[in-house]
C-alpha positions in Angstrom: -7.2 48.9 -3.5 -4.5 46.6 -5.1 -3.0 45.9 -1.7 -6.6 44.1 -0.6 -7.0 43.0 -4.1 -3.4 40.7 -3.6 -4.0 39.7 -0.2 -7.5 38.1 -0.9 -5.6 36.4 -4.6 -2.5 35.5 -1.7 -5.2 34.2 0.7 -7.3 32.1 -1.8 -3.8 30.7 -3.5 -2.7 29.7 0.1 -5.7 28.2 1.0 -6.3 26.1 -2.2 -2.8 25.0 -1.8 -3.2 23.7 1.5 -6.7 21.8 0.4 -4.8 20.0 -2.3 -2.1 18.7 0.3 -4.6 17.5 2.7 -6.1 15.6 -0.4 -2.1 14.2 -1.0 -2.2 13.3 2.7 -5.2 11.5 2.8 -4.8 9.6 -0.3 -1.2 8.8 0.8 -2.8 7.8 4.5 -5.8 5.5 1.9 -2.9 4.3 0.2 -1.0 2.7 3.1 -3.7 1.7 4.9 -4.2 -0.8 1.7 -0.6 -1.6 1.5 -0.6 -2.6 5.6 -4.0 -5.0 4.6 -1.3 -6.4 1.5 1.1 -7.0 4.0 -1.1 -9.0 6.2 -2.1 -11.7 3.6 1.4 -12.0 2.9 1.8 -12.7 6.7 -0.8 -14.7 7.5 -0.1 -17.0 3.9 3.7 -17.5 5.4 2.2 -18.5 8.3 0.0 -20.9 7.1 2.8 -22.0 4.8 4.5 -22.5 7.6 2.3 -24.3 9.8 1.2 -26.8 7.4 4.7 -27.8 6.6 5.3 -28.8 10.4 2.2 -30.3 10.6 3.6 -32.5 7.5 6.9 -33.0 8.7 5.6 -33.8 12.5 3.7 -37.3 11.0 7.0 -37.8 9.0 5.3 -36.8 5.5 6.8 -35.7 2.7 6.2 -31.8 2.1 4.1 -31.8 -0.9 4.7 -28.1 -2.2 1.3 -28.3 -4.9 -0.9 -28.5 -1.2 0.4 -24.4 -1.1 -0.2 -23.3 -4.5 -3.3 -20.9 -3.1 -0.8 -19.2 -0.3 1.6 -18.9 -3.1 -0.7 -17.0 -5.5 -1.7 -14.6 -2.5 1.6 -14.1 -1.5 3.0 -13.4 -4.9 -0.2 -11.0 -6.1 -0.3 -9.1 -2.5 3.1 -8.3 -3.2 2.9 -7.0 -6.7 -0.2 -4.9 -5.2 1.9 -3.5 -2.6 4.5 -2.7 -5.2 1.9 -0.9 -7.2 0.5 0.5 -4.3 3.9 2.5 -3.2 4.5 3.5 -6.7 1.0 5.5 -6.5 2.3 7.1 -3.1 5.4 7.9 -5.1 3.2 9.7 -7.9 1.2 11.9 -5.3 4.1 12.9 -3.9 6.7 13.1 -7.0 4.2 14.0 -9.9 6.9 15.6 -12.4 8.5 12.1 -12.0 5.6 10.2 -13.4 
């Protein structure tokens, strides 16, 4: 009987570990999706800045950086968010380090 009890404990422990690993993978995938969204915000705002600079230069106007404040803020916020999400992924992967 002891053999079957140990076998049951092993199966239970292994099953719990598998469930926990699946949760970690799911959380990391969700965070990576959020990182991709941050990177899209960064890319979009860089493109908007570039387009506005091009248009202003094309019309021989001086480039007015104050017109880009919204984009600058969006880029900075997205970069901060991306770094925080990366930190969260590392925390999931290496919980003993945090």
